[in-house]
Every structure is written in C-alpha cells, then in structure tokens.
C-alpha positions as CSV (number, residue, x, y, z in Angstrom):
1,X,-89.6,105.0,211.1
2,X,-91.9,106.4,208.5
3,X,-92.4,106.4,204.8
4,X,-92.2,109.5,202.6
5,X,-94.7,109.4,199.6
6,X,-94.1,111.7,196.6
7,X,-95.7,114.7,198.1
8,X,-93.6,114.2,201.3
9,X,-90.5,114.0,199.2
10,X,-91.4,117.2,197.3
11,X,-92.1,119.0,200.6
12,X,-88.9,117.8,202.0
13,X,-86.7,119.0,199.1
14,X,-88.5,122.2,198.7
15,X,-88.0,122.9,202.4
16,X,-84.4,122.0,202.2
17,X,-83.9,124.4,199.3
18,X,-85.4,127.2,201.5
19,X,-83.0,126.3,204.3
20,X,-80.0,126.0,202.0
21,X,-79.6,129.7,201.9
22,X,-78.8,130.0,198.2
23,X,-76.7,126.8,197.9
24,X,-77.2,123.1,198.5
25,X,-77.6,122.2,194.8
26,X,-80.3,122.9,192.2
27,X,-83.9,122.0,193.5
28,X,-85.1,121.2,189.9
29,X,-82.3,118.6,189.3
30,X,-82.8,117.2,192.9
31,X,-86.5,116.7,192.2
32,X,-85.8,115.1,188.9
33,X,-83.4,112.7,190.6
34,X,-85.8,112.0,193.4
35,X,-88.6,111.4,190.9
36,X,-86.5,108.9,189.0
37,X,-85.9,107.0,192.2
38,X,-89.5,107.2,193.3
39,X,-90.8,105.7,190.0
40,X,-88.2,103.0,190.2
41,X,-88.1,102.1,193.9
42,X,-91.1,103.7,195.5
43,X,-91.3,105.5,199.0
44,X,-88.3,106.7,201.0
45,X,-87.9,105.3,204.5
46,X,-86.9,107.9,207.1
47,X,-85.5,106.8,210.5
48,X,-84.9,108.6,213.7
49,X,-81.3,108.4,214.9
50,X,-82.5,106.5,218.0
51,X,-83.6,103.7,215.6
52,X,-80.0,103.2,214.5
53,X,-78.1,100.2,216.0
54,X,-75.1,100.9,218.2
55,X,-72.7,99.5,215.6
56,X,-74.6,100.3,212.4
57,X,-72.5,101.8,209.7
58,X,-73.7,105.3,208.6
59,X,-72.2,107.3,205.7
60,X,-72.7,110.7,204.2
61,X,-72.8,110.8,200.3
62,X,-73.0,114.2,198.6
63,X,-71.5,116.5,195.9
64,X,-68.7,118.9,196.4
65,X,-67.8,121.8,194.1
66,X,-68.8,125.3,193.0
67,X,-72.3,126.3,192.6
68,X,-73.1,126.3,188.9
69,X,-75.5,128.5,187.1
70,X,-78.9,126.8,186.0
71,X,-78.4,124.3,183.3
72,X,-74.8,123.3,184.3
73,X,-75.6,120.4,186.7
74,X,-78.3,118.4,184.9
75,X,-76.5,115.1,185.1
76,X,-78.2,113.7,188.1
77,X,-81.0,111.7,186.6
78,X,-79.0,110.5,183.6
79,X,-77.6,107.2,184.7
80,X,-78.5,106.1,188.3
81,X,-76.0,103.3,188.2
82,X,-73.0,105.6,187.6
83,X,-74.2,108.4,190.0
84,X,-71.0,109.8,191.6
85,X,-72.2,109.8,195.3
86,X,-73.4,106.2,195.0
87,X,-70.0,105.1,193.5
88,X,-68.3,106.8,196.4
89,X,-70.5,105.1,199.0
90,X,-70.0,101.7,197.5
91,X,-66.2,102.2,197.3
92,X,-66.3,103.0,201.0
93,X,-68.3,99.9,201.8
94,X,-65.7,97.7,199.9
95,X,-62.8,99.5,201.6
96,X,-64.3,99.0,205.1
97,X,-65.5,95.5,204.3
98,X,-68.9,96.0,205.8
99,X,-72.4,97.1,204.5
100,X,-73.8,100.6,205.0
101,X,-76.9,100.4,207.3
102,X,-78.2,103.9,206.8
103,X,-77.5,107.1,204.9
104,X,-77.3,110.6,206.2
105,X,-77.4,113.9,204.2
106,X,-74.4,116.0,204.7
107,X,-76.4,119.2,204.7
108,X,-79.9,120.6,203.8
109,X,-80.2,121.4,200.1
110,X,-82.4,120.8,197.2
111,X,-79.5,119.0,195.5
112,X,-77.4,117.5,198.2
113,X,-80.3,116.2,200.4
114,X,-81.6,114.7,197.2
115,X,-78.2,113.0,196.7
116,X,-78.4,111.3,200.0
117,X,-82.0,110.3,199.4
118,X,-81.1,108.8,196.1
119,X,-78.2,106.9,197.4
120,X,-80.4,105.5,200.1
121,X,-82.9,104.3,197.6
122,X,-80.3,102.9,195.2
123,X,-78.7,100.9,198.2
124,X,-82.1,100.0,199.7
125,X,-81.2,101.7,203.0
126,X,-83.1,104.2,205.2
127,X,-82.4,107.9,205.3
128,X,-81.6,109.3,208.7
129,X,-83.9,112.2,210.0
130,X,-80.9,114.3,210.8
131,X,-77.8,116.0,209.3
132,X,-74.5,117.6,210.5
133,X,-75.2,121.2,209.4
134,X,-78.9,122.1,209.8
135,X,-78.6,124.2,206.6
136,X,-76.3,124.3,203.5
137,X,-72.6,125.0,204.1
138,X,-69.7,125.8,201.7
139,X,-66.8,123.5,203.1
140,X,-66.2,120.1,204.5
141,X,-65.2,121.2,208.0
142,X,-68.5,123.0,208.4
143,X,-69.9,120.0,210.1
144,X,-71.1,119.1,213.7
145,X,-68.9,116.0,213.2
146,X,-65.9,118.4,213.0
147,X,-67.2,120.3,216.1
148,X,-67.3,117.0,218.0
149,X,-63.9,115.8,216.8
150,X,-65.3,112.9,214.7
151,X,-62.8,112.0,211.9
152,X,-63.9,112.5,208.3
153,X,-61.7,109.7,207.0
154,X,-61.7,107.3,205.4
155,X,-63.6,109.0,202.6
156,X,-64.2,108.2,199.0
157,X,-64.2,110.5,195.9
158,X,-65.8,109.8,192.5
159,X,-65.9,111.9,189.3
160,X,-68.0,111.8,186.2
161,X,-64.8,111.1,184.3
162,X,-64.5,107.6,185.9
163,X,-62.0,108.5,188.6
164,X,-62.4,106.7,192.0
165,X,-60.2,107.3,195.1
166,X,-60.1,106.4,198.7
167,X,-58.5,108.7,201.2
168,X,-57.5,106.3,204.0
169,X,-56.0,109.0,206.4
170,X,-55.9,112.8,206.3
171,X,-54.2,115.4,208.6
172,X,-57.4,117.1,209.5
173,X,-60.8,118.3,208.1
174,X,-59.1,121.3,206.4
175,X,-56.7,118.9,204.5
176,X,-59.8,116.8,203.6
177,X,-61.4,120.0,202.3
178,X,-58.4,120.8,200.2
179,X,-58.1,117.3,198.8
180,X,-61.8,117.0,197.9
181,X,-61.9,120.5,196.5
182,X,-58.8,119.9,194.3
183,X,-60.4,116.6,193.1
184,X,-63.6,118.5,192.2
185,X,-61.7,121.4,190.5
186,X,-59.9,118.7,188.3
187,X,-63.3,117.1,187.5
188,X,-65.3,120.1,186.2
189,X,-65.9,121.7,189.7
190,X,-68.0,118.7,190.8
191,X,-67.2,115.4,192.5
192,X,-69.1,112.8,194.5
193,X,-68.0,112.2,198.0
194,X,-68.9,109.7,200.7
195,X,-67.4,110.5,204.1
196,X,-67.8,110.3,208.0
197,X,-68.3,106.4,208.1
198,X,-69.5,106.4,211.7
199,X,-71.4,104.1,214.0
200,X,-75.0,104.6,215.0
201,X,-73.7,105.5,218.5
202,X,-71.5,108.3,217.1
203,X,-74.3,109.5,214.7
204,X,-76.7,109.9,217.6
205,X,-74.2,112.0,219.5
206,X,-73.1,114.4,216.8
207,X,-76.0,114.8,214.3
208,X,-78.7,117.5,214.5
209,X,-81.8,115.6,215.0
210,X,-85.1,116.0,213.2
211,X,-83.8,118.4,210.6
212,X,-85.3,116.6,207.6
213,X,-88.7,116.6,209.4
214,X,-88.3,120.4,210.0
215,X,-87.4,120.9,206.3
216,X,-90.5,118.9,205.3
217,X,-92.6,121.1,207.5
218,X,-91.2,124.3,205.9
219,X,-91.8,122.9,202.4
220,X,-95.4,121.7,203.3
221,X,-96.2,125.2,204.8
222,X,-95.0,126.8,201.7
223,X,-97.0,124.5,199.4
224,X,-100.1,125.0,201.4
225,X,-99.8,128.8,201.3
226,X,-99.3,128.6,197.5
227,X,-102.5,126.5,197.2
228,X,-104.5,128.9,199.5
229,X,-103.2,132.1,197.8
230,X,-101.5,133.1,201.1
231,X,-98.0,134.5,201.5
232,X,-95.5,131.7,201.0
233,X,-92.6,133.5,202.5
234,X,-94.4,134.2,205.8
235,X,-95.6,130.7,205.8
236,X,-92.1,129.2,205.3
237,X,-90.6,131.6,207.9
238,X,-93.3,130.7,210.4
239,X,-92.8,127.0,209.9
240,X,-89.0,127.2,210.3
241,X,-88.9,129.5,213.2
242,X,-87.7,132.6,211.2
243,X,-89.0,135.9,209.9
244,X,-89.2,138.0,206.8
245,X,-86.9,141.0,207.2
246,X,-87.1,142.6,203.7
247,X,-89.0,142.7,200.5
248,X,-87.7,144.2,197.3
249,X,-86.5,143.8,193.6
250,X,-83.1,142.6,192.6
251,X,-81.5,145.8,191.4
252,X,-78.9,144.3,189.0
253,X,-77.8,140.9,187.8
254,X,-75.8,139.2,190.6
255,X,-72.1,139.2,190.1
256,X,-70.0,136.2,190.8
257,X,-66.7,134.3,190.2
258,X,-65.5,130.8,190.8
259,X,-62.3,130.5,192.8
260,X,-60.8,127.6,194.7
261,X,-63.8,125.4,193.9
262,X,-66.2,127.9,195.5
263,X,-68.6,130.4,194.0
264,X,-68.1,134.0,195.3
265,X,-70.6,136.8,194.6
266,X,-73.1,139.4,195.6
267,X,-76.8,140.2,195.0
268,X,-78.3,143.7,195.6
269,X,-82.0,144.1,196.4
270,X,-83.8,147.4,196.3
271,X,-86.7,147.8,198.7
272,X,-90.3,148.1,197.8
273,X,-93.5,148.8,199.7
274,X,-92.6,149.7,203.3
275,X,-89.0,149.0,202.5
276,X,-88.9,151.5,199.6
277,X,-85.7,153.6,199.8
278,X,-83.7,151.0,201.5
279,X,-81.2,148.4,200.0
280,X,-80.0,145.0,201.1
281,X,-76.8,143.6,199.8
282,X,-76.1,139.9,200.3
283,X,-72.6,138.4,199.9
284,X,-72.3,134.6,199.1
285,X,-69.7,132.0,199.2
286,X,-71.8,129.2,197.7
287,X,-74.3,130.0,200.4
288,X,-75.4,133.4,201.7
289,X,-72.8,134.6,204.2
290,X,-73.8,138.1,205.3
291,X,-76.7,140.6,204.7
292,X,-76.2,144.3,205.0
293,X,-79.1,146.8,205.0
294,X,-78.0,150.3,204.0
295,X,-74.5,149.2,204.7
296,X,-75.2,147.9,208.3
297,X,-75.0,144.1,209.0
298,X,-78.3,142.6,209.8
299,X,-77.5,138.9,209.6
300,X,-74.3,136.8,209.3
301,X,-73.5,133.1,209.3
302,X,-74.0,130.8,211.0
303,X,-77.6,132.2,210.9
304,X,-79.6,131.4,207.7
305,X,-80.3,134.0,205.1
306,X,-82.6,133.0,202.3
307,X,-84.2,134.6,199.3
308,X,-87.7,133.5,198.2
309,X,-89.5,134.7,195.1
310,X,-92.6,136.8,195.8
311,X,-95.7,135.1,194.7
312,X,-94.9,131.4,194.8
313,X,-92.1,131.4,197.4
314,X,-89.6,129.6,195.1
315,X,-86.2,129.5,196.8
316,X,-83.7,131.7,194.9
317,X,-80.4,129.9,194.4
318,X,-77.0,131.2,193.6
319,X,-75.2,132.4,191.6
320,X,-77.1,133.8,188.5
321,X,-79.8,136.0,190.0
322,X,-81.4,138.2,187.4
323,X,-82.4,141.9,187.8
324,X,-86.0,142.6,188.2
325,X,-86.8,139.5,190.3
326,X,-89.1,140.3,193.2
327,X,-88.0,138.6,196.4
328,X,-88.5,138.3,200.1
329,X,-85.4,138.0,202.5
330,X,-86.1,135.5,205.2
331,X,-83.7,134.8,208.1
332,X,-83.7,131.8,210.5
333,X,-81.6,131.3,213.7
334,X,-78.8,128.8,213.3
335,X,-78.8,125.5,215.3
336,X,-77.3,125.9,218.8
337,X,-74.1,124.0,218.1
338,X,-73.1,126.6,215.5
339,X,-73.5,129.4,218.1
340,X,-71.0,127.8,220.4
341,X,-67.5,129.3,220.6
342,X,-66.2,126.3,218.6
343,X,-68.9,126.6,216.0
344,X,-68.4,130.4,215.5
345,X,-64.6,129.8,215.2
346,X,-65.1,128.0,211.9
347,X,-68.4,129.4,210.7
348,X,-69.0,132.8,212.1
349,X,-68.0,136.3,211.1
350,X,-64.3,135.7,211.5
351,X,-64.6,133.0,208.7
352,X,-65.6,135.8,206.4
353,X,-62.8,138.2,207.7
354,X,-65.3,140.4,209.3
355,X,-63.8,142.3,212.3
356,X,-66.9,142.1,214.4
357,X,-68.5,139.8,217.0
358,X,-71.3,137.5,216.1
359,X,-74.8,138.8,217.2
360,X,-77.7,136.4,216.9
361,X,-80.0,137.4,214.0
362,X,-83.1,137.7,216.3
363,X,-81.2,140.2,218.5
364,X,-80.1,142.2,215.5
365,X,-83.7,142.3,214.1
366,X,-85.2,143.2,217.5
367,X,-82.8,146.1,217.8
368,X,-83.5,147.3,214.3
369,X,-87.2,146.7,214.5
370,X,-87.3,144.2,211.6
371,X,-89.4,141.1,211.1
372,X,-92.8,140.2,209.6
373,X,-94.8,137.4,211.1
374,X,-93.5,134.0,212.3
375,X,-91.6,133.8,215.5
376,X,-88.1,132.8,216.3
377,X,-87.3,129.4,217.7
378,X,-84.0,128.7,219.5
379,X,-82.7,125.4,218.2
C-alpha cells in the first residue's frame, strides 16, 4: 500500500494517456477531476492485488461512449456527487447488498483511469495497482476478465440525464457491449458504468498487475525529460519498454465519424528528418488500431501505438488531430495475455477485418530496421 501525492497523480494520469493509444478519455478533464478530488480528500491510496482480501468486493467504474473532440466532455469536475461512474458504483453496492472494498480502473487512460481514481476517493476506498487491459480499449469485451471467463454482470449504468439501470444478467460480454453502447448512444454518446463485481481472489487471478505503477513511471520519465530539456518521446518509450519508430508532421486534419457509439478515423503523418519522404497512416477506432508506413503494416493491435507531440511529449488524443502538428510515433508491446490465441481472437488483426496474421511489433520493427532508443520489454 502506498499513497500518491499530487505529483504522483499527475505522473500516473500522464503515463496513462501515453499508454491509452489515442483514447481513454481527455487528460485535461481527467486532471481537473483528479485535482478536485485531491483538494477535497487528499492523497490516493494505491494497493497491490495481493493486499486484497479473498472475499473483498472489487468493481470497475468508468465511462463508455464515443471519443469526443476537445471541449465536448468537460462535465467531469462539475458536480462530484452526481458523477455518473460513482452513481453506477453505488447502485451496484445497493443491488449486491455489500460494500465495495476497492476500485479498479477498467483501462489505462487520462480520463477513465481518472474516473476510477475519483470514484475511489469519493467512496473512500483504495485504488488497485492493476487493470484488465494494460492500455485503452474500445469495447467492453476487450478485457482480461473476458479472456478468463469472468462474468461482467451484474453491472450498472448511469447517465447525465438521471437514468440509472442495473443489468442483472446478460447473455455474454458482446451483449453487454451492445446494451451499454446503446445506453450511451441514447445519452449523448456517454454513460457511466460499474461492472465486473468480483472478489479479491478473482481480481488477483485476472488483472494485469502493476500497470498503474508502470504508467506512473512513464509519466514521471516524460516529466523529468521535459524539465531537463531532453527528448520526452524517447524517455516515455524507454520507461514503458517501447521505441520511437517515426517522426513527422500531421499532413492534414484527421478525418473521423461516429458510428455505433465508437469513433472511427484516420490520421496521416508525413516524415521529417531521417524519415523525410516516408508516410505513416494510423487508423483508429476510439484507440489507434493499425499503423502503416508507406502502405505496409508496421504495428497492429493488441500492441500499443501512441502519438506524442514533439517538444513536450504531450499525448495526442483522438479524434480531432490538426494538420501541422509535429509528432513522434511510439510503440509498446502488448501485455502477454493479449498475445495469446484467445486474446488475438477478440483484439488482434482479425478484429479489424485484416486478412493477415499478427506479428509482434518488436519483430516487425526489427525486420524493418525501425526504432530509436529504449528497449522492448516482454510483459
């Protein structure tokens, strides 16, 4: 168990935004929410999964919906008592008739990890140093809970319009995704969710351990590099076990559309410096899904593809990415559970409709001679 002071919280959310691969919610609004909680309740308690009791109740509160352009999801700090993920978590407590003992983030992201952190502080509960994704993911079944056959239900849904619902049973995680997504679409493409009410025993078995500590290390490395005038992209890549594979300028405003409660789009980056004359195109579905260099695939999910602004290393989030922005493309290997046959079945190239086999990003980059600094770490 350890306490996160304000610098630790900032580092954590910054690192989460790096590892969110373009999604995971707005870092600015996540920091504003975390700041409001910090000023009201103080430090955040972070616990290792091994510190959970066998029968402790653990839940995952978060937002589901499309990725909104900047300025469209600024409600987070407005009224803490009516915060949608909190309402959903409390509804789940009432339904189950027992208190939540700890909170776990559903993914890594500047917004959704902040949501879990905020609910933990509002309920005066610890935040678990783990998550079921190791990155940001677009759909509810993209979870190690799903890979391990852990039921998502019962789960709760809450909207800013005052709606509150409990889904007691569901056919499978794909049905849960459809139900939650429909609820979000009917609520302005955003809804609060609290799901996977599991025991400490189950949480220890299924969660990816230490992911919040890893994100904090990435954020701290980026911050220190900024302060020292060093290269933040290289620092973040090194701290997270990844590499910088491209540097360039966004060639044109990113294009996107919202369909089925998800944001679909593409961003094109024209190379500069040693990459001049080359182009990287990245397709996203909330998060970055696949990167192609000069038309050839260089990285796909489940591996992480992130864009960081040159100069200060600010994570670039979807969907409205402006032309002229100078960026570095950073890749990180996915956690091992996503690289299993079951993981790739739901979150590999086939999920995107690509007719090709998954190749780990470090192997692709080695074959193509790509990669600046850092060093890959197999998770």
